[in-house]
N, C-alpha and C positions, 0 to 999 in steps of 0.2 A: 534650233536655238529657241524658237518661240514655245516649244513644248517644255523646255527647261525653265523658262520664265514663269510657267503656271504651276511649278512644283513647290512644295513647302521648303525644300532644300534651298532654292533660290532666295525665297523671302528671308529665311534665317540668315543665309550668307550675306546678303546685301545689308541687312539690319546690323549685323555684327561688324561688317567692314566699315560702313559709314559712321557708326558710333566710335569705332576705334580711330578713324580719321579725325573725327571731332575732338576726341580726347587728346590726340597728339597735337592738333592745332592749338587747343586751349593751353596745354602744358607749356608750349613753346612761346605763345603770345601773352598769356595770362589776361587776355582781353575779355571782360565780363560777357560781352554779346556772343563770344564764340563758345557758348555753352554746348557741350557734346551732344546733348539731346536735341537742341535746336538745329545744330549743323546736320545731324543725322536725318532729321525729319525733312529739312530742306533738300538735301541730296537725294533722299528717297523719292520725294515728290517730283523733282526734276527728272530723275531717271525714269520713273513710271510714265510721265508725260512724254518724254522723248521717245520711248520705245512703245507707247500706246499699250501699256500693261494695265489691266483693270484692277481696281481695288480688290474685288473678289479673289482674283488669282493671287495677289500679294498677300491677302489676309489668310491664306491657307497655312502659311508659315507663321504669320502674325498671331494666330490663335494659339499656336503652340508656345510662343514666347509669352503670351499673356497668361497661359496656364501656369507657368513657373514663377510669375511675378509675385503672387501671393505667398507661396512658401518661401521664396527668396527673402521676403522681409523679416523672416524669423531671425536672420543674422543680426538684425538691429538689436536683438535681446542681449547680445554679447557685451557691447559697451555699457548697456543699462545695468547688467549684472555686476560689472566692475565698479559701477558707481552706486550700488544699492544703498550704501550707508548715507550718501549725500541725499538720496531720494527719501529715506526715512526721516532725516533731519528737517527736510523742507517739504514734507508731503502736503500740508495745508496750503502754503502759497503756490505750490506747483499746480495742484488741482484747481485752485481758484483762478490762477493765471490762464490755464487752458480753457476753463469754462467761460471766463469773460471774453477771452480772445475769440472763441468760437461763436458766441452770441453776437459780438461786435461785427464779425465777418458776415454773418447772415443779415443783420440789420443794415449794414452798409449797402448790401445788394438791394434791399428793398428801397432805401433812400435814394440811391442813384437811379434805380429803375423808375421811380416816381419823377425824378429830375429830368430823365431822358425820354419819358413816356413810353417805356417798353411794354409789350403785351404780356399777359399773365403766363402764357406757356413759356415764353423766353425767360421770364423772371424765375419760375420754378426750375428751370434748367440750370440757372446760374447760382442759386442758393447754396448748393453743396460743392461749390468750386474749390474750397480749401481743404478738402479731405481726400483720402486715397481713392483711386478710381473705382474699384469694385463696390465700395460702400456708397460713393457718390452717385453712381449709375442707378443703384436700387432706390436711393432716395428720390432722385429725379423722376423715376417711373411712378413712384408713390404720390409725388406731388403733381403729376400730370405734365412733366417736362419732356424735353427731347434728349434722349441719352447721348446722341452724337454731339450735340451742343455742350452737354455737360462734360464729356470727355475732353473736348477742345478747350473748355474754360479751365478745367483742372490742370491740363498740361501747361497752358499759358500762365496760370497762377504759380505753378511750381517753378517754371523757368524764370519768371519775373522775380519770384522771391529769392531764388538762388543767386540772381545777378545783383539785386539791390540790398539784400539782407546785411552783408558786412558794412556797406556804406551807411545804411540806416542806423545801425548800432553806433557807429562812429559819430554820425550827425547828432544823435540824441544822447550821446555819452553814456551808452549802455555797456558797462564793462563787466558786469556780473555774468559769469559763464552759464549759470543755470537759467538766468533770464534770457540770455541770447538764444539758447537752445530751445526753450519753451516758445519763444516768439516765432522762431523760424519753423519749428515743427507744426505749430498750431495754424500758421498762415499759409504754409507752402508744402505740406506733407512730405513724401518721400524724395522728391527732387530737391527740395530745400534742405532735407536732412543730409543729403549727399554733401552739400556745401558746409553744413554745420559739422560733419565729420572731419572735413578738411580744416576747419577752424580749430578743432580740438576734441579730445575724447569726451570731456564733460558735456560740451555743447552738442556733440553727436548723440550721446546717451539721452539727454533730456529731449532732444528733437525727436528721437525715435519713440520715446515714451508718449510724446504729444500726439503722434500720428494715431495711435490706438485709442487714447482717451478722447481726443477731439472727434474721432469717428463715432464713438459710442454716444457722446454728448449730442453730436448733430443728429444722430438717428432718433434720439428721444425728443430733442427740442425743435428740429427743423419743421415738422408739421404744425406744431403749436405757434412758433414764430411766423411761419408763412401765413397761417390763417388770421391771426390777430394783427400781425404786422400789415397785412394786406388791407385790413379794415382800418388800421390807424392811418396808413398813408393813402387810403382810398384808391387802391390799385384796381 
């Protein structure tokens, strides 16, 4: 049995089973904290600890899953294509909204880091927290951050966004579907987009668009904001 635990098949199997368990639990309860990704991670961690399975053994299959994550995001283009006319009509406010949202996300990290006296290595790891993982990890490396911390921050941001996004829109009376999608995708990438898709096709399409645009904007602006923001906040 121990040999089986160290195979890629085991990693893939337990990942799929725990995520399916989380999905079923969420559908039955509709409780925001029962996010399928959060449930899956919790169950996997408990299982690995209980049977003393190393992360290296688990990651043999995890790497295969990660390999398919990037091409899988192509499916987000489908709802976007269906809403292409809406995109053309609102191109300027959409791009402006994503840009402002991305900048505010990075500046908020610098401000809070100053407030809580975080060291520079940790700050650079948290700056790309609101974009998709492959891009965020590369930016973290470029800024001198810790990729593992960046991945954890990205996952946490996505789960938190998917949980609070609908309630935040209600609280601030944001009823426009385009605005909702842009806000969710810009702040909480693919995990938040899964929630936006649940909210509606328009929200999902705009959120999917925001993932790519926010990623590009962050790639360009993150080094600049990190450099001059650090000087401004005296980090």
